[in-house]
N, C-alpha and C positions, 0 to 999 in steps of 0.2 A: 805317710801323709793322710790325714783325715777327711772328713767330709768338707765341702766348701760351701760358703754362703752364695746361693745363687738365686737371681730374681726369676719371676714368671717369664719375663722376656717379652718381646713383641715383633711383630712383622710389619714391614712397610714395603710399598711398591716403589720401584725406581725404573723410569723409563730409561731404556738402553741408548737410543739415539733420537734425534729430532726427525729423522727420516722414517723410521719403523715406529709403528704404533705398539709394538710387543713390550711388555713389562716384565721385569724379574723381580723377584722378592728377596728382600734381605732380611736378616733377622738379628736382633740385638739381645743381649744378655749382660746382665751386670753379675760378674763373677769376682768374689771377694773385693768388692767395691769399685771394680774396674770395668768400665763399659767396653764390650767387645762386639764386633760386627763381622757377620759372615754372609755370603750369598747362599741362597738356598739352592740355586741351580735349577729352579723351576719358575713357571709363570702360572703354576695352578695352586690357588690359596689353600686347598686342602692339604696338598703335598707339602707345601711350605710349613703348615702347622705341624704336620708330622715330622719333617726335619727338625724343627724347633725343639719339639718334645724330646726328640732322640738326643740332640745336643745339650738340652737342659739336664737330661739323666746322665749323660757322660760327664758334664762339668761338675755335677754333685759329687762324683766319686774321684774327681781328678784326673780322667782320662783326657788325653791330648792327641789332637790329630799329629801334631809334631811331636814326635817321641823324645826330641833331645831335652835333657834337663837344662835348666837354667841355673847359672852360678848362684843367683839370689836364693833360690829354693833350696839349693844344697847347703849353702851357708846357713840359712835359717834353720833348717833341720838339724843341722850339727849343733848350732848354738841351744835349740830347745832339748837336745838330747840329755841335758841335766848335768853333764860331767863338767868339772872345773877347766876353764879354759885360760891358758896363760894370757896375761896382757898384750904380750908381744904377738901372739897368734892373732888376738881380736884386732890389733892395729893392722896386721897384714890383710886380714879378711875384709876390713873396711875400706882399704885402699883398693 
């Protein structure tokens, strides 16, 4: 798997509860045109920016926090491999 198209991303504050005044920062990235959101786990804006930069670097090379492979990725890589694929196999993969 090659490089992925990754946006610069952005950080936003989200209040945790109405009772508490603490905030937590969330970060958003567009990875291969899919918008994704993660919690930074911090209420410090500088630390949140560092976490976003680390996530962006990992996303560009295809690193995933969740190491499980998705079926769609395996299928797409197989189809991109350039080998001739039988029509019945393609039909099964699409199902």
